[in-house]
C-alpha positions, 0 to 999 in steps of 0.5 A: 494482478489478482491471487486467491488465498484461503483465509479461515476456509474462505477464498479471498482475492489478494490484489497485487501491483505489477511491481512491488514498492520498497519502503524503509521504516525508520532505520530498519530494513527495506520492506516490500509492499506488494499491493494496496492491502499491504500498503494500507496496513503500513499507512495505518500502523507503521507510517512514521507521520500521519499527515501530508497530502499524499498520505491521506490520499494514499489511505483513501485510494488503497481502501477504494482500490480494495473495493475495485473503485480506483485503478491499481496503477493509480494507487501504486503511484500515490503510495510511491508519492506518499513514501517520498513525502515521508522520506521512506522510499527504499 
């Protein structure tokens, strides 16, 4: 799904998954990830481990999806696998 948001006077498309993914960072509350932009933000800045096959693949696919080069469902599945790999799936 695609939603348009206003950002500094410019219309920006936000790409959303059909269903959000819930992750838990550390011992904190469950956080809801709604699409590849939020997923990439978490992978880059909030992820507890920066290694693993699925982490690297998820980073690459999220970035590619934002450029409309990778299917949305494929990226969501890879992000879920990265969440499982990091023991973060909520």
